C-alpha positions as CSV (number, residue, x, y, z in Angstrom):
1,M,24.5,18.9,-10.6
2,V,28.1,18.2,-10.6
3,S,30.2,18.2,-7.5
4,L,33.2,20.4,-7.2
5,V,36.3,19.8,-5.0
6,W,37.6,22.7,-2.6
7,L,40.5,22.9,-1.0
8,I,40.3,25.2,1.9
9,T,43.6,26.8,4.1
10,G,42.9,27.5,7.5
11,T,40.0,25.4,8.5
12,S,41.3,24.8,12.1
13,S,38.7,27.6,13.6
14,G,36.9,30.4,12.5
15,F,35.5,30.9,8.8
16,G,37.6,28.1,7.4
17,A,35.7,25.5,10.0
18,E,32.6,27.2,8.7
19,F,33.4,26.8,5.0
20,V,34.1,23.4,5.3
21,K,30.6,22.5,7.2
22,S,28.5,24.8,4.5
23,I,30.3,23.1,1.6
24,L,30.3,19.4,2.8
25,A,26.2,20.1,3.5
26,R,25.7,21.3,-0.2
27,G,27.1,18.2,-1.2
28,D,30.8,19.1,-2.6
29,K,34.1,17.5,-1.8
30,V,36.3,19.6,0.8
31,I,40.4,18.8,1.4
32,A,40.3,20.6,4.6
33,T,44.0,21.8,5.2
34,A,45.5,23.2,8.7
35,R,49.2,23.6,9.7
36,N,48.4,20.8,12.5
37,L,46.5,18.0,11.5
38,S,45.2,17.6,15.2
39,K,43.3,20.6,14.8
40,I,41.0,19.4,11.8
41,K,41.2,15.5,12.3
42,H,37.0,16.1,13.6
43,L,36.4,17.6,9.9
44,E,37.4,14.2,8.6
45,S,34.6,12.6,10.5
46,L,32.2,14.9,8.5
47,G,33.5,14.2,5.1
48,A,36.1,16.1,4.3
49,A,40.1,15.0,3.4
50,I,42.5,16.7,5.5
51,L,45.9,17.6,4.6
52,E,48.9,19.0,6.8
53,I,49.7,22.8,4.5
54,D,51.5,25.9,6.3
55,V,51.0,28.6,3.7
56,S,54.2,30.0,4.6
57,D,56.6,27.0,3.3
58,T,59.1,27.2,0.6
59,Q,57.3,27.0,-3.0
60,D,58.9,23.9,-3.5
61,E,56.9,22.4,-0.6
62,L,53.7,24.3,-1.7
63,D,53.7,22.6,-5.0
64,R,54.4,19.5,-3.7
65,K,51.3,20.0,-1.4
66,A,49.3,21.3,-4.1
67,E,50.1,17.6,-6.1
68,E,49.5,15.6,-2.8
69,A,45.9,17.3,-2.7
70,I,45.3,16.7,-6.5
71,Q,45.8,13.3,-5.9
72,I,43.2,12.9,-3.2
73,Y,40.2,13.4,-5.8
74,G,42.0,14.1,-8.8
75,T,41.4,17.9,-9.0
76,V,40.8,20.9,-7.3
77,D,38.5,23.0,-8.6
78,V,38.2,25.8,-5.8
79,L,40.9,27.5,-3.7
80,V,39.8,29.3,-0.7
81,N,42.9,31.0,0.9
82,N,41.4,31.8,4.0
83,A,44.7,31.1,6.3
84,G,46.3,33.8,8.3
85,Y,46.0,35.9,11.6
86,A,44.9,39.5,12.5
87,H,47.2,41.4,14.2
88,F,45.6,44.5,16.1
89,G,47.2,47.5,17.4
90,V,47.9,51.0,16.9
91,M,50.1,51.1,13.7
92,E,53.6,52.5,15.4
93,E,53.2,49.5,18.0
94,V,52.5,46.8,15.3
95,R,55.5,45.0,14.0
């Protein structure tokens, strides 16, 4: 079986962190990302590579981060764009 390389954004908690654990458990490689590396340092001890990425950065910065990610394992096979946050409220009150 071929091992895939996954790049997952927003891995500091929730689904992102669970994706990392599940994918590592199946034997694939993971590049876990977050805006703050200290929040995902524990994923490194599970076998994930970690990379600081803020998905709201400029396109030039995101291009540099993509190249940096590719250099880790030589490729990225799967991208899971999980970064984001929920904002709840009545439509008229949410800004």
